[in-house]
C-alpha positions, 0 to 999 in steps of 0.5 A: 499500499505504500512505498517509501524510498531513499527518504532523508530527513534534516532539520536547521540547527545552530548554523548546521544541518541535523540529519535525522533520516537516512536513506530509509526504504519501506514497503507497508502492506495493507492490513499490516501491524507494524511496530517501530522500535528504537532508541530515542533520536532514532527518528521514529517519530520523524518517519511516522510524520512523513508518512502522515504528511505532517511533515516534508522529506529532505529527499526521497518519496512517500507513494500510496499505490503508486500516488506521489504524496508530496507531488500533491498540493498542500490542498491536496495532501490535506484532504489526502490526510484528512480523509485516508490517515488517523493519528493517535499520539502519546497524548490523546489530544482531547478538547476537554470541554466536549464530551467522548462523543462530541471529540470522537466525532470531530474530524468528520465535523470539520468535512463537513459531514451529515452531523446525524450520521457523524454521530450514528458512525461514532456511536457504533466506534465507541461502542466498539472500543468499549466506551458505550456508556461513557459517551457523554463523559468530559476527557476529565471524568474518563481514566487515561485509558479510556482518553486513549481509547476515544482517541482511537475512535476519532482516528478510525471515525473516517475509515481511514486506509492507515493509523499511525500511532506515536507511543500511544502507550506512553503514559498509561500503566502497563495494564492499560497499556496492554489493553490498549494495544490488544484493542489495536491488534483487535481492530486491525484484524477485524477491519483490516485497517493497516497500524504503524505503531511506534513504542519502546515496550519490547513485550508489545511490539512482539504481538505486530506482524512485523517489527522495525528496529531503527538506530541512527536514522536507519532501519536496521 
């Protein structure tokens, strides 16, 4: 589904250039669940951000089913990102004044889809992730694990082809983190959604279809 070719990324820093990615080559098949592991600073998050069109490479290409994503205009990239890619981050980024249901609906509402349709789909997904009884609770009334489940539901609402998760269990205790990872594995199998998950947890990464080890900006 995705082909990454000769991907490089450098950042200017104090008059010098800091190289973070050094010639990444990678293919991601539809329906895979991939874990990306490595020490801090290895380039894991940068790789995820470029695949998710949140950043541009210094050199190289990212193709989605043969379409070169960085040849698209910025507006076309934004449209692709919003419709085809879901994101789950270490911090859930829920809006505190809105309920779980309203937070899950937010990306689809931005797309100006019909509110009734969005709410129906959001209720179904929140039920699927075990939050059917917490629809009208605000983030402050939910546990850390429940908040991340809302974030997963939000990522899935647009029926994305790909979900990119950056340390989604990083702020959770061991039991809750394992439960969240198991949920993503279950959703991957049930929906056929492709997941790429950055994690420091070896026990969780061992459950993936494939593990990518990164070191000094390369897959080793």
